[in-house]
Residue frames as a rotation matrix with the C-alpha (Angstrom) as fourth column:
MET 1
0.425 0.082 -0.902 -10.45
0.769 0.493 0.407 -110.96
0.478 -0.866 0.146 -87.81
LYS 2
-0.639 -0.725 -0.256 -8.06
0.759 -0.541 -0.362 -108.10
0.124 -0.426 0.896 -87.02
LYS 3
-0.675 0.440 0.593 -10.72
-0.138 -0.864 0.484 -105.54
0.725 0.245 0.644 -87.80
ILE 4
0.390 0.856 -0.339 -13.20
0.124 0.316 0.941 -107.35
0.912 -0.409 0.017 -85.53
LEU 5
0.144 -0.419 -0.897 -10.73
0.957 0.291 0.018 -107.43
0.254 -0.860 0.442 -82.65
ILE 6
-0.871 -0.445 0.210 -9.94
0.418 -0.894 -0.162 -103.73
0.260 -0.054 0.964 -83.08
SER 7
-0.311 0.853 0.418 -13.65
-0.203 -0.490 0.848 -102.90
0.928 0.179 0.326 -83.13
GLY 8
0.502 0.504 -0.703 -14.24
0.503 0.491 0.711 -104.86
0.704 -0.710 -0.007 -80.02
LEU 9
-0.315 -0.716 -0.623 -11.38
0.946 -0.186 -0.264 -103.10
0.073 -0.673 0.736 -78.28
LEU 10
-0.856 0.035 0.516 -12.75
0.038 -0.991 0.131 -99.73
0.516 0.132 0.847 -79.22
VAL 11
0.185 0.983 -0.003 -16.15
-0.055 0.013 0.998 -100.70
0.981 -0.184 0.056 -77.82
TRP 12
0.382 -0.089 -0.920 -14.52
0.846 0.434 0.309 -101.73
0.372 -0.896 0.241 -74.53
MET 13
-0.669 -0.737 -0.097 -12.51
0.730 -0.627 -0.270 -98.51
0.138 -0.252 0.958 -74.39
LEU 14
-0.695 0.452 0.559 -15.48
-0.120 -0.840 0.530 -96.34
0.709 0.301 0.638 -75.04
PHE 15
0.269 0.906 0.327 -18.01
-0.760 -0.009 0.650 -98.26
0.592 -0.423 0.686 -72.92
PRO 16
-0.714 -0.591 -0.376 -16.08
-0.275 0.729 -0.627 -100.40
0.645 -0.344 -0.683 -70.37
SER 17
-0.768 0.405 0.496 -18.91
-0.457 0.196 -0.868 -100.46
-0.449 -0.893 0.035 -67.86
ALA 18
0.272 0.870 -0.411 -21.43
-0.933 0.133 -0.335 -101.40
-0.237 0.474 0.848 -70.49
ALA 19
0.054 -0.381 -0.923 -19.21
-0.721 0.624 -0.300 -104.23
0.691 0.682 -0.241 -71.60
PHE 20
-0.541 -0.467 -0.699 -18.58
0.109 0.786 -0.609 -105.77
0.834 -0.406 -0.374 -68.25
SER 21
-0.674 0.303 0.673 -21.06
-0.721 -0.466 -0.513 -104.37
0.158 -0.832 0.532 -65.64
GLN 22
-0.847 0.475 -0.239 -23.34
0.514 0.847 -0.138 -106.70
0.136 -0.240 -0.961 -63.70
LYS 23
-0.224 0.863 0.454 -26.98
0.097 -0.444 0.891 -105.91
0.970 0.244 0.016 -63.75
ALA 24
-0.701 -0.074 0.709 -28.01
-0.605 -0.464 -0.647 -104.23
0.377 -0.883 0.280 -60.57
ASN 25
-0.193 0.656 0.730 -29.97
-0.907 0.165 -0.388 -106.21
-0.375 -0.736 0.563 -57.97
VAL 26
0.813 0.343 -0.471 -29.42
-0.508 0.813 -0.283 -109.58
0.286 0.469 0.836 -59.65
LEU 27
0.369 -0.645 0.670 -27.30
-0.536 0.441 0.720 -112.39
-0.759 -0.624 -0.183 -58.19
THR 28
-0.160 -0.508 -0.846 -24.79
-0.958 0.287 0.009 -114.15
0.238 0.812 -0.533 -60.34
THR 29
0.618 0.269 -0.739 -24.78
-0.231 0.960 0.157 -117.92
0.752 0.074 0.655 -60.62
LYS 30
-0.377 -0.857 -0.352 -21.62
0.282 0.256 -0.925 -117.95
0.882 -0.448 0.145 -58.45
GLU 31
-0.734 0.077 0.675 -23.25
-0.581 -0.585 -0.565 -115.78
0.352 -0.807 0.474 -55.75
LYS 32
0.371 0.929 0.002 -26.31
-0.831 0.331 0.447 -118.08
0.414 -0.168 0.895 -55.69
LYS 33
0.397 -0.320 -0.860 -24.10
0.188 0.946 -0.265 -121.11
0.898 -0.056 0.436 -55.17
GLU 34
-0.665 -0.747 0.011 -22.29
0.214 -0.204 -0.955 -119.28
0.716 -0.632 0.296 -52.34
GLY 35
-0.336 0.581 -0.741 -25.55
0.935 0.300 -0.189 -118.63
0.112 -0.756 -0.645 -50.55
TRP 36
-0.976 -0.067 -0.208 -26.14
0.095 -0.987 -0.128 -114.95
-0.196 -0.144 0.970 -51.22
ALA 37
-0.153 0.974 0.168 -29.64
0.987 0.159 -0.023 -113.56
-0.049 0.162 -0.986 -51.09
LEU 38
-0.599 -0.035 0.800 -31.03
0.314 -0.929 0.194 -110.26
0.737 0.367 0.567 -52.21
LEU 39
-0.581 0.455 -0.675 -32.61
0.691 -0.162 -0.704 -108.08
-0.430 -0.876 -0.221 -49.54
PHE 40
-0.024 0.547 -0.837 -33.90
-0.311 -0.800 -0.513 -105.66
-0.950 0.248 0.189 -52.19
ASP 41
0.117 0.150 0.982 -35.37
0.681 0.707 -0.189 -106.88
-0.723 0.691 -0.020 -55.49
GLY 42
-0.853 -0.521 -0.043 -34.84
0.361 -0.647 0.671 -103.56
-0.378 0.557 0.740 -57.27
LYS 43
-0.701 0.631 0.332 -38.50
0.229 -0.242 0.943 -103.08
0.676 0.737 0.025 -57.96
THR 44
0.456 0.888 0.061 -40.54
0.111 -0.125 0.986 -103.13
0.883 -0.443 -0.156 -54.75
THR 45
-0.213 -0.460 0.862 -40.17
-0.854 -0.341 -0.393 -102.70
0.474 -0.820 -0.320 -50.95
THR 46
0.757 0.465 -0.459 -41.02
-0.284 0.867 0.410 -106.34
0.589 -0.180 0.788 -50.42
GLY 47
0.296 -0.661 -0.689 -39.10
0.723 0.627 -0.291 -107.69
0.624 -0.412 0.664 -47.40
TRP 48
-0.798 -0.580 0.164 -38.92
0.380 -0.696 -0.609 -104.26
0.467 -0.424 0.776 -45.68
THR 49
0.356 0.908 -0.221 -41.06
0.798 -0.173 0.577 -102.61
0.486 -0.382 -0.786 -43.04
THR 50
0.270 -0.290 0.918 -40.83
-0.508 -0.853 -0.120 -99.58
0.818 -0.434 -0.377 -40.67
THR 51
-0.779 -0.627 0.018 -39.23
-0.307 0.357 -0.882 -100.31
0.546 -0.693 -0.471 -37.25
ALA 52
-0.477 0.710 0.518 -42.89
-0.774 -0.061 -0.630 -100.61
-0.416 -0.701 0.579 -36.03
GLY 53
-0.680 0.148 0.718 -43.72
0.264 0.963 0.052 -103.31
-0.684 0.225 -0.694 -38.52
ALA 54
0.453 0.849 -0.271 -45.84
0.023 -0.315 -0.949 -101.10
-0.891 0.423 -0.162 -40.79
PRO 55
0.630 -0.089 0.772 -45.59
0.758 0.285 -0.586 -100.90
-0.168 0.954 0.247 -44.54
VAL 56
-0.492 -0.866 -0.095 -42.72
0.808 -0.494 0.322 -98.77
-0.325 0.082 0.942 -45.97
PRO 57
0.293 0.641 -0.709 -43.99
0.383 -0.758 -0.528 -95.12
-0.876 -0.117 -0.467 -46.20
ALA 58
0.871 0.140 0.472 -44.02
0.491 -0.304 -0.816 -92.91
0.029 0.942 -0.334 -49.31
GLY 59
0.795 -0.579 -0.181 -40.93
-0.492 -0.790 0.365 -91.18
-0.354 -0.201 -0.913 -48.10
TRP 60
-0.348 -0.828 0.440 -38.98
-0.209 0.526 0.825 -94.09
-0.914 0.195 -0.356 -49.57
GLU 61
0.561 0.509 -0.653 -39.01
-0.707 -0.116 -0.697 -94.39
-0.431 0.853 0.295 -53.35
VAL 62
-0.067 -0.545 0.836 -38.10
0.309 0.785 0.537 -97.27
-0.949 0.294 0.116 -55.57
ARG 63
0.856 0.330 -0.397 -37.00
-0.226 -0.452 -0.863 -96.08
-0.464 0.829 -0.312 -58.94
ASP 64
0.641 -0.616 -0.459 -34.51
-0.595 -0.022 -0.803 -97.25
0.484 0.788 -0.380 -61.57
GLY 65
0.382 -0.449 -0.808 -33.32
0.294 0.888 -0.355 -100.12
0.876 -0.102 0.471 -59.50
THR 66
-0.705 -0.706 0.063 -32.67
0.161 -0.246 -0.956 -98.14
0.690 -0.664 0.287 -56.37
ILE 67
0.399 0.795 -0.457 -34.48
0.790 -0.046 0.611 -97.57
0.465 -0.605 -0.647 -53.05
SER 68
-0.628 -0.624 0.465 -34.13
0.416 -0.774 -0.478 -93.97
0.658 -0.107 0.745 -51.79
ALA 69
0.045 0.545 -0.837 -34.99
0.926 -0.336 -0.169 -91.91
-0.374 -0.768 -0.520 -48.83
VAL 70
0.007 0.008 1.000 -36.15
0.724 -0.690 0.000 -88.62
0.690 0.723 -0.010 -50.18
LYS 71
-0.863 -0.430 -0.266 -35.14
0.496 -0.619 -0.610 -85.48
0.097 -0.658 0.747 -48.35
GLY 72
-0.843 0.519 0.140 -38.04
-0.533 -0.841 -0.092 -83.67
0.070 -0.152 0.986 -46.67
LYS 73
-0.058 0.874 -0.482 -40.53
-0.567 0.369 0.737 -86.61
0.822 0.316 0.474 -46.97
LYS 74
-0.234 -0.012 0.972 -39.80
-0.971 0.047 -0.233 -88.08
-0.043 -0.999 -0.022 -43.54
GLY 75
0.210 0.350 -0.913 -39.81
-0.552 0.813 0.185 -91.73
0.807 0.465 0.364 -44.56
GLY 76
0.592 -0.040 0.805 -38.20
-0.770 0.268 0.580 -92.91
-0.239 -0.963 0.128 -41.31
ASP 77
-0.556 -0.827 0.081 -35.95
-0.797 0.558 0.231 -95.86
-0.236 0.064 -0.970 -40.91
ILE 78
0.596 0.722 -0.352 -36.80
-0.789 0.609 -0.085 -99.19
0.153 0.328 0.932 -42.49
VAL 79
-0.224 -0.652 0.725 -35.78
-0.825 0.522 0.215 -102.67
-0.519 -0.550 -0.655 -41.52
SER 80
-0.664 -0.069 -0.745 -35.42
-0.550 0.720 0.423 -106.13
0.507 0.691 -0.515 -43.06
ALA 81
0.473 0.881 0.021 -38.06
-0.704 0.363 0.611 -108.61
0.531 -0.304 0.791 -42.30
GLY 82
0.668 -0.283 -0.688 -35.39
0.377 0.926 -0.016 -111.20
0.642 -0.249 0.726 -41.33
GLU 83
0.803 -0.495 0.330 -32.89
-0.527 -0.334 0.782 -111.25
-0.277 -0.802 -0.529 -38.50
PHE 84
0.650 -0.662 -0.373 -29.25
0.020 0.505 -0.863 -112.20
0.760 0.554 0.341 -38.94
GLY 85
0.900 -0.437 -0.004 -26.41
0.039 0.071 0.997 -113.31
-0.435 -0.897 0.080 -36.61
ASP 86
-0.216 -0.970 0.111 -23.34
0.105 0.090 0.990 -114.51
-0.971 0.225 0.083 -38.50
PHE 87
0.723 0.503 0.474 -23.37
0.565 -0.037 -0.824 -112.93
-0.397 0.864 -0.311 -42.02
GLU 88
-0.672 -0.741 -0.002 -21.74
0.558 -0.508 0.657 -111.01
-0.487 0.440 0.754 -44.74
LEU 89
0.472 0.873 -0.125 -23.66
0.632 -0.433 -0.643 -107.98
-0.615 0.224 -0.756 -45.95
MET 90
-0.755 -0.622 0.206 -22.99
0.581 -0.489 0.651 -105.85
-0.304 0.611 0.731 -49.05
ALA 91
0.476 0.877 0.064 -24.70
0.774 -0.383 -0.505 -102.75
-0.419 0.289 -0.861 -50.46
ASP 92
-0.538 -0.467 0.702 -24.04
0.745 -0.653 0.137 -99.87
0.394 0.597 0.699 -52.83
PHE 93
0.260 0.624 -0.736 -24.90
0.839 -0.523 -0.147 -96.40
-0.477 -0.580 -0.660 -51.42
ASN 94
-0.388 -0.296 0.873 -25.06
0.711 -0.698 0.079 -92.86
0.586 0.651 0.482 -52.78
ILE 95
0.047 0.368 -0.929 -25.34
0.908 -0.403 -0.114 -90.06
-0.416 -0.838 -0.353 -50.30
ALA 96
0.673 0.259 0.693 -26.16
0.577 -0.770 -0.274 -86.43
0.462 0.584 -0.667 -51.26
PRO 97
-0.393 -0.815 0.425 -23.81
0.316 -0.554 -0.770 -83.58
0.863 -0.168 0.476 -50.52
GLU 98
-0.533 0.045 0.845 -23.94
-0.692 -0.598 -0.405 -82.61
0.487 -0.800 0.350 -46.86
GLY 99
0.382 0.864 -0.329 -25.91
-0.572 0.500 0.650 -85.80
0.726 -0.060 0.685 -46.23
ASN 100
-0.636 -0.419 0.648 -25.95
-0.770 0.396 -0.500 -88.18
-0.047 -0.817 -0.575 -43.28
SER 101
0.520 0.765 -0.380 -27.30
-0.738 0.627 0.252 -91.75
0.431 0.150 0.890 -43.27
GLY 102
-0.455 -0.763 0.459 -26.28
-0.879 0.469 -0.093 -95.23
-0.144 -0.445 -0.884 -42.36
ILE 103
0.192 0.498 -0.845 -26.80
-0.447 0.811 0.377 -98.99
0.874 0.305 0.379 -42.50
LYS 104
-0.101 -0.158 0.982 -27.43
-0.990 0.111 -0.083 -100.72
-0.096 -0.981 -0.168 -39.11
TYR 105
-0.026 0.116 -0.993 -27.06
-0.221 0.968 0.119 -104.40
0.975 0.222 0.000 -38.31
PHE 106
-0.676 -0.019 -0.737 -27.83
0.605 0.557 -0.569 -106.38
0.421 -0.831 -0.364 -35.15
PHE 107
-0.719 0.492 0.490 -30.82
-0.527 -0.846 0.077 -103.94
0.452 -0.203 0.868 -34.86
THR 108
-0.273 0.669 -0.691 -33.14
0.545 0.700 0.462 -105.07
0.793 -0.251 -0.556 -32.16
LYS 109
0.507 0.538 0.673 -35.11
-0.319 -0.608 0.727 -103.93
0.801 -0.583 -0.137 -29.05
TYR 110
-0.651 -0.716 -0.253 -33.04
0.106 0.244 -0.964 -103.78
0.752 -0.654 -0.082 -25.88
GLU 111
0.003 0.588 -0.809 -34.56
0.951 0.249 0.184 -104.14
0.309 -0.769 -0.559 -22.42
LYS 112
0.538 0.060 -0.841 -33.16
0.420 -0.883 0.207 -100.70
-0.730 -0.465 -0.501 -21.68
GLY 113
-0.549 -0.725 -0.416 -32.18
0.050 -0.526 0.849 -98.20
-0.834 0.445 0.325 -24.43
GLY 114
0.338 0.802 -0.493 -34.89
-0.562 -0.249 -0.789 -98.92
-0.755 0.544 0.366 -26.91
ASN 115
0.924 0.025 0.381 -34.29
0.286 0.617 -0.733 -100.05
-0.254 0.787 0.563 -30.43
LEU 116
0.436 -0.842 -0.317 -30.54
-0.613 -0.536 0.581 -100.15
-0.659 -0.059 -0.750 -31.15
GLY 117
0.908 -0.199 0.369 -28.07
0.373 0.784 -0.496 -101.42
-0.190 0.588 0.786 -33.65
PHE 118
-0.120 -0.978 -0.169 -24.51
0.474 -0.206 0.856 -101.22
-0.872 0.023 0.488 -34.84
GLU 119
0.850 0.486 -0.202 -24.33
0.095 -0.520 -0.849 -98.53
-0.518 0.702 -0.488 -37.46
TYR 120
-0.222 -0.794 0.566 -22.03
0.922 0.018 0.387 -98.49
-0.318 0.607 0.728 -40.48
GLN 121
0.174 0.298 -0.939 -21.96
0.215 -0.942 -0.259 -94.69
-0.961 -0.157 -0.227 -40.88
ILE 122
-0.105 -0.055 0.993 -22.66
0.989 -0.107 0.098 -92.99
0.101 0.993 0.066 -44.23
LEU 123
0.470 0.096 -0.878 -21.68
0.455 -0.878 0.147 -89.38
-0.757 -0.468 -0.456 -44.33
ASP 124
0.673 -0.443 0.593 -20.44
0.277 -0.592 -0.757 -86.51
0.686 0.674 -0.275 -46.47
ASP 125
0.294 -0.617 -0.730 -17.23
0.955 0.230 0.190 -86.43
0.051 -0.752 0.657 -44.43
LYS 126
-0.654 -0.673 0.345 -16.33
0.702 -0.710 -0.054 -82.92
0.281 0.207 0.937 -45.57
LEU 127
-0.771 0.318 0.552 -19.60
-0.125 -0.925 0.359 -81.06
0.625 0.207 0.753 -45.39
ALA 128
0.183 0.904 -0.386 -22.03
0.311 0.319 0.895 -82.79
0.933 -0.284 -0.222 -43.15
GLU 129
0.430 0.034 0.902 -22.64
-0.641 -0.692 0.331 -81.28
0.636 -0.721 -0.276 -39.78
ASP 130
0.905 0.006 0.426 -21.87
-0.335 0.629 0.702 -84.58
-0.263 -0.778 0.571 -37.92
ASN 131
0.736 -0.661 -0.144 -18.17
0.217 0.432 -0.875 -84.73
0.641 0.613 0.462 -39.05
LYS 132
0.516 -0.537 0.668 -16.40
-0.708 -0.706 -0.021 -83.57
0.483 -0.462 -0.744 -36.03
LYS 133
0.258 -0.359 0.897 -15.53
-0.727 0.539 0.425 -86.98
-0.636 -0.762 -0.122 -34.47
ALA 134
-0.650 -0.614 -0.447 -13.46
-0.758 0.483 0.439 -89.75
-0.054 0.624 -0.779 -36.16
ASN 135
-0.924 0.319 0.213 -16.04
0.289 0.944 -0.158 -92.42
-0.252 -0.084 -0.964 -35.11
HIS 136
0.125 0.966 -0.227 -18.80
0.062 -0.236 -0.970 -90.49
-0.990 0.107 -0.090 -36.90
LEU 137
-0.272 -0.253 -0.928 -17.22
-0.841 -0.405 0.357 -90.60
-0.467 0.879 -0.102 -40.36
THR 138
0.557 0.526 -0.643 -18.15
-0.810 0.517 -0.277 -92.84
0.187 0.675 0.714 -43.23
GLY 139
0.178 -0.442 -0.879 -17.35
-0.228 0.851 -0.474 -96.41
0.957 0.285 0.051 -42.47
SER 140
-0.721 -0.429 0.545 -17.07
-0.588 -0.040 -0.808 -95.99
0.368 -0.903 -0.223 -38.75
PHE 141
-0.329 0.601 -0.729 -18.86
0.765 0.622 0.168 -98.14
0.554 -0.502 -0.664 -36.15
TYR 142
0.056 0.319 0.946 -20.93
0.092 -0.945 0.313 -95.05
0.994 0.070 -0.082 -35.35
ASP 143
0.510 0.075 0.857 -19.98
-0.627 -0.650 0.430 -93.33
0.589 -0.756 -0.284 -32.08
VAL 144
0.944 -0.167 0.285 -17.87
-0.092 0.696 0.712 -96.33
-0.318 -0.698 0.642 -31.01
MET 145
0.106 -0.942 0.318 -14.94
0.421 0.332 0.844 -97.00
-0.901 0.045 0.432 -33.24
PRO 146
0.337 -0.031 -0.941 -13.38
-0.629 -0.751 -0.200 -94.99
-0.701 0.659 -0.273 -36.13
PRO 147
0.968 -0.094 0.235 -12.34
0.239 0.639 -0.731 -96.27
-0.081 0.763 0.641 -39.56
ASP 148
0.000 -0.995 -0.095 -8.73
0.663 -0.071 0.745 -96.34
-0.748 -0.063 0.660 -40.67
GLU 149
0.793 0.344 -0.502 -8.48
-0.033 -0.799 -0.600 -93.07
-0.608 0.493 -0.623 -42.59
SER 150
-0.122 -0.946 -0.301 -5.00
-0.594 -0.173 0.786 -93.87
-0.795 0.274 -0.541 -43.86
VAL 151
-0.887 -0.219 0.406 -6.41
0.124 0.735 0.667 -96.55
-0.444 0.642 -0.625 -46.16
LYS 152
-0.074 0.995 0.069 -9.98
0.509 0.097 -0.855 -95.42
-0.858 -0.028 -0.513 -46.68
LYS 153
-0.977 -0.212 0.018 -11.03
0.112 -0.441 0.891 -94.53
-0.180 0.872 0.454 -50.24
THR 154
-0.174 0.980 -0.092 -14.43
0.545 0.018 -0.838 -92.88
-0.820 -0.196 -0.537 -50.45
ASN 155
-0.553 0.135 0.822 -16.12
0.761 -0.319 0.565 -91.66
0.339 0.938 0.073 -53.66
ALA 156
-0.998 0.052 0.040 -17.46
-0.063 -0.928 -0.368 -88.17
0.017 -0.370 0.929 -53.37
PRO 157
-0.407 0.913 -0.029 -21.11
0.110 0.018 -0.994 -87.49
-0.907 -0.407 -0.108 -52.47
GLY 158
0.346 0.579 -0.739 -23.43
-0.758 -0.292 -0.584 -88.03
-0.553 0.761 0.338 -55.48
LYS 159
-0.173 -0.424 -0.889 -21.28
-0.800 0.587 -0.124 -91.04
0.575 0.689 -0.441 -56.56
TRP 160
0.821 0.525 -0.225 -21.73
-0.354 0.777 0.521 -94.68
0.448 -0.348 0.823 -55.61
ASN 161
-0.375 -0.842 0.388 -19.75
-0.899 0.227 -0.376 -96.53
0.229 -0.489 -0.842 -52.97
THR 162
0.314 0.447 -0.838 -19.83
-0.229 0.892 0.390 -100.10
0.921 0.069 0.382 -51.88
MET 163
-0.063 -0.254 0.965 -20.00
-0.992 -0.087 -0.088 -101.10
0.106 -0.963 -0.246 -48.24
ARG 164
0.194 0.163 -0.967 -19.48
-0.080 0.985 0.150 -104.53
0.978 0.049 0.204 -46.73
VAL 165
0.038 -0.144 0.989 -19.82
-0.997 -0.067 0.029 -105.81
0.062 -0.987 -0.146 -43.26
VAL 166
-0.051 -0.113 -0.992 -18.54
-0.074 0.991 -0.109 -109.36
0.996 0.068 -0.059 -42.12
ALA 167
-0.005 0.145 0.989 -19.84
-0.993 -0.119 0.013 -110.51
0.120 -0.982 0.144 -38.72
LYS 168
0.228 -0.030 -0.973 -18.75
-0.108 0.993 -0.056 -113.93
0.968 0.118 0.223 -37.48
GLY 169
0.052 -0.212 -0.976 -19.01
0.935 0.353 -0.027 -114.84
0.350 -0.911 0.216 -33.82
LYS 170
0.515 0.052 -0.855 -17.64
0.614 -0.719 0.327 -111.78
-0.598 -0.693 -0.402 -31.95
LYS 171
-0.555 -0.822 -0.128 -15.53
0.454 -0.429 0.781 -110.53
-0.697 0.375 0.611 -34.86
VAL 172
0.642 0.767 0.011 -16.70
0.508 -0.414 -0.756 -107.75
-0.575 0.491 -0.655 -37.09
GLU 173
-0.600 -0.792 0.114 -15.14
0.604 -0.355 0.713 -106.12
-0.524 0.497 0.692 -40.18
HIS 174
0.594 0.624 -0.507 -16.16
0.107 -0.686 -0.719 -102.91
-0.797 0.373 -0.475 -42.01
TRP 175
-0.445 -0.633 0.634 -15.12
0.751 0.122 0.649 -102.66
-0.488 0.765 0.421 -45.69
LEU 176
0.546 0.515 -0.661 -15.51
-0.053 -0.766 -0.641 -99.72
-0.836 0.385 -0.391 -48.09
ASN 177
0.772 -0.139 -0.620 -14.88
-0.636 -0.187 -0.749 -100.03
-0.012 0.972 -0.233 -51.91
GLY 178
0.774 -0.350 -0.528 -12.99
0.043 0.860 -0.508 -103.28
0.632 0.370 0.681 -51.45
ILE 179
-0.344 -0.924 0.170 -10.73
-0.066 -0.156 -0.985 -102.10
0.937 -0.350 -0.007 -48.60
LYS 180
0.312 0.409 -0.858 -10.99
0.803 0.369 0.468 -103.23
0.508 -0.834 -0.214 -45.00
ILE 181
-0.153 -0.297 0.943 -11.19
-0.008 -0.953 -0.301 -100.07
0.988 -0.053 0.143 -42.95
LEU 182
-0.147 0.085 0.985 -12.14
-0.963 -0.239 -0.124 -101.35
0.225 -0.967 0.117 -39.48
GLU 183
0.002 0.132 -0.991 -11.89
0.045 0.990 0.132 -104.59
0.999 -0.045 -0.004 -37.50
PHE 184
-0.435 -0.074 0.897 -13.01
-0.843 -0.316 -0.435 -105.14
0.315 -0.946 0.076 -34.00
THR 185
-0.701 0.212 -0.681 -14.24
0.347 0.935 -0.067 -107.79
0.623 -0.283 -0.729 -31.49
ARG 186
0.113 0.846 0.521 -17.52
-0.351 -0.456 0.818 -107.49
0.930 -0.275 0.246 -29.64
SER 187
0.898 0.071 -0.434 -15.82
0.358 0.454 0.816 -108.33
0.255 -0.888 0.382 -26.34
GLY 188
0.042 -0.989 -0.144 -12.77
0.961 0.079 -0.264 -107.47
0.272 -0.127 0.954 -24.37
LYS 189
-0.039 -0.114 -0.993 -11.43
0.728 -0.684 0.049 -104.26
-0.685 -0.720 0.110 -22.79
GLU 190
-0.942 -0.333 -0.032 -10.91
0.213 -0.672 0.709 -102.31
-0.258 0.662 0.704 -26.02
TYR 191
-0.515 0.827 0.225 -14.56
0.402 0.001 0.916 -102.83
0.757 0.562 -0.333 -27.05
THR 192
0.261 0.703 -0.662 -16.11
0.934 -0.010 0.357 -102.28
0.244 -0.711 -0.659 -23.60
ASP 193
-0.377 -0.493 -0.784 -14.00
0.669 -0.730 0.137 -99.13
-0.640 -0.473 0.605 -23.14
ALA 194
-0.985 0.048 0.168 -15.19
0.114 -0.555 0.824 -97.76
0.133 0.830 0.542 -26.47
VAL 195
-0.188 0.980 -0.062 -18.81
0.586 0.162 0.794 -98.53
0.788 0.113 -0.605 -25.72
ALA 196
0.050 0.143 -0.988 -18.47
0.972 -0.235 0.015 -96.90
-0.231 -0.961 -0.151 -22.25
LEU 197
-0.669 -0.406 -0.623 -17.57
0.313 -0.914 0.259 -93.63
-0.674 -0.022 0.738 -24.04
SER 198
-0.886 0.374 0.274 -20.46
0.241 -0.133 0.961 -93.86
0.396 0.918 0.028 -26.49
LYS 199
-0.524 0.789 0.320 -24.11
-0.825 -0.564 0.040 -92.95
0.211 -0.243 0.947 -26.34
PHE 200
0.264 0.569 -0.779 -24.90
-0.366 0.806 0.466 -96.65
0.893 0.162 0.421 -25.99
ASN 201
-0.644 -0.756 -0.118 -23.26
-0.242 0.347 -0.906 -97.15
0.726 -0.555 -0.406 -22.58
LYS 202
-0.670 0.413 0.617 -26.45
-0.685 -0.022 -0.728 -97.49
-0.287 -0.910 0.298 -20.57
SER 203
0.051 0.710 -0.703 -28.21
-0.847 0.404 0.347 -100.14
0.530 0.577 0.621 -22.66
VAL 204
-0.476 -0.079 0.876 -29.33
-0.605 0.752 -0.261 -103.44
-0.638 -0.654 -0.406 -21.11
PRO 205
0.705 -0.708 -0.040 -28.13
0.602 0.569 0.560 -105.97
-0.374 -0.419 0.827 -22.08
ALA 206
-0.013 -0.828 -0.560 -24.72
0.074 -0.559 0.826 -104.46
-0.997 -0.031 0.069 -22.78
PHE 207
0.575 0.289 -0.765 -24.60
-0.654 -0.398 -0.643 -102.91
-0.491 0.870 -0.040 -26.25
GLY 208
0.113 -0.507 -0.854 -23.66
-0.954 0.186 -0.237 -105.39
0.279 0.842 -0.463 -28.89
THR 209
-0.753 -0.415 0.510 -24.01
-0.578 0.789 -0.210 -108.54
-0.315 -0.453 -0.834 -26.92
VAL 210
0.317 0.937 0.145 -27.16
-0.628 0.322 -0.708 -109.57
-0.711 0.133 0.691 -28.73
ALA 211
-0.245 -0.431 0.868 -26.93
0.206 0.852 0.481 -112.70
-0.948 0.297 -0.120 -30.92
LYS 212
-0.557 0.131 0.820 -28.80
0.831 0.098 0.548 -111.33
-0.009 0.986 -0.164 -33.94
GLY 213
-0.210 0.571 -0.793 -30.85
0.223 -0.762 -0.608 -108.51
-0.952 -0.305 0.033 -35.33
HIS 214
0.676 0.602 0.426 -32.40
0.577 -0.073 -0.813 -106.81
-0.458 0.795 -0.397 -38.38
ILE 215
-0.542 -0.761 0.355 -30.68
0.833 -0.431 0.347 -104.83
-0.111 0.484 0.868 -41.11
LEU 216
0.405 0.707 -0.579 -31.77
0.625 -0.677 -0.390 -101.20
-0.668 -0.204 -0.716 -41.11
LEU 217
-0.314 -0.348 0.883 -31.59
0.818 -0.571 0.066 -98.45
0.482 0.743 0.464 -43.79
GLN 218
-0.253 0.156 -0.955 -31.52
0.774 -0.560 -0.296 -95.12
-0.581 -0.814 0.021 -42.07
GLU 219
0.237 0.351 0.906 -33.38
0.711 -0.698 0.085 -92.03
0.662 0.624 -0.415 -43.10
HIS 220
-0.110 -0.409 -0.906 -31.62
0.909 -0.409 0.075 -88.96
-0.401 -0.816 0.416 -41.55
GLY 221
0.457 0.479 -0.750 -33.08
0.237 -0.878 -0.417 -86.07
-0.858 0.013 -0.514 -43.46
ALA 222
-0.283 -0.620 -0.732 -30.95
-0.647 -0.440 0.623 -86.29
-0.708 0.650 -0.276 -46.52
ASP 223
0.723 0.370 -0.584 -31.36
-0.689 0.455 -0.564 -87.83
0.057 0.810 0.583 -50.02
VAL 224
-0.417 -0.846 0.332 -29.71
-0.769 0.523 0.366 -91.27
-0.484 -0.103 -0.869 -49.99
SER 225
0.504 0.531 -0.681 -30.00
-0.838 0.493 -0.235 -94.24
0.211 0.689 0.693 -52.37
PHE 226
-0.234 -0.568 0.789 -29.21
-0.620 0.712 0.329 -97.88
-0.749 -0.413 -0.519 -52.02
LYS 227
0.619 0.413 -0.668 -29.02
-0.764 0.517 -0.387 -100.80
0.185 0.750 0.635 -54.49
ASN 228
0.097 -0.548 -0.831 -27.44
-0.195 0.808 -0.556 -104.36
0.976 0.216 -0.029 -54.64
ILE 229
-0.099 -0.030 0.995 -28.32
-0.994 -0.046 -0.100 -104.99
0.049 -0.998 -0.025 -51.00
LYS 230
0.484 0.171 -0.858 -27.44
-0.305 0.952 0.018 -108.67
0.820 0.253 0.513 -50.44
ILE 231
0.157 -0.313 0.937 -26.55
-0.981 0.063 0.186 -110.90
-0.117 -0.948 -0.297 -47.55
LYS 232
0.072 -0.224 -0.972 -24.91
-0.278 0.931 -0.235 -114.29
0.958 0.288 0.004 -47.01
GLU 233
0.788 0.157 0.595 -25.44
-0.615 0.161 0.772 -116.18
0.025 -0.974 0.223 -43.73
LEU 234
-0.079 -0.955 -0.285 -22.18
-0.743 0.247 -0.622 -117.64
0.665 0.162 -0.729 -42.50
């Protein structure tokens, strides 16, 4: 028995992720009971379209359980078929060095301003060109509110990170790798002042006052991959 226990410990020490990792793009029994649903099945682009409603173009590739925008192939942004209001969203992302991307939510067409959404920014904070403003860094509410850099823990480009957004009523939270890095309310003076200073200040209706919208994966000219994209309606 002692030898068996020691052998098992050695396996865990040598291969901890293999011993305990959850298979990608598969919901656990607990997650299913809690109401989680996969937005990406790990094998196809089912459930996703372009922003114009067309099939996902070849610039997006599904391989080894990931969906990736490939640099130079101009895949464009893609959106979920469904729209969501109160929800919890999670996804793993991997951005290339110097890369820029994002995941948008509440994405919809405004009467004035075109197609807009709240963007959870994904960036190489050190080397990407768009790293000059705090509200443009990874985990920010893009161009509106910055993340708390004092608590933010980001894995380097080329490695996986886990994002999470919780939206309930007017309250929104951004999480990165298990740490809450931003919290705001979609109303009040702080919010309206921040929007007034952003590129979204001329939208009609006022930016962020929509009740629901699509989830969007952004193609911004860099290699970026996503997996374990899942959502729970609240």
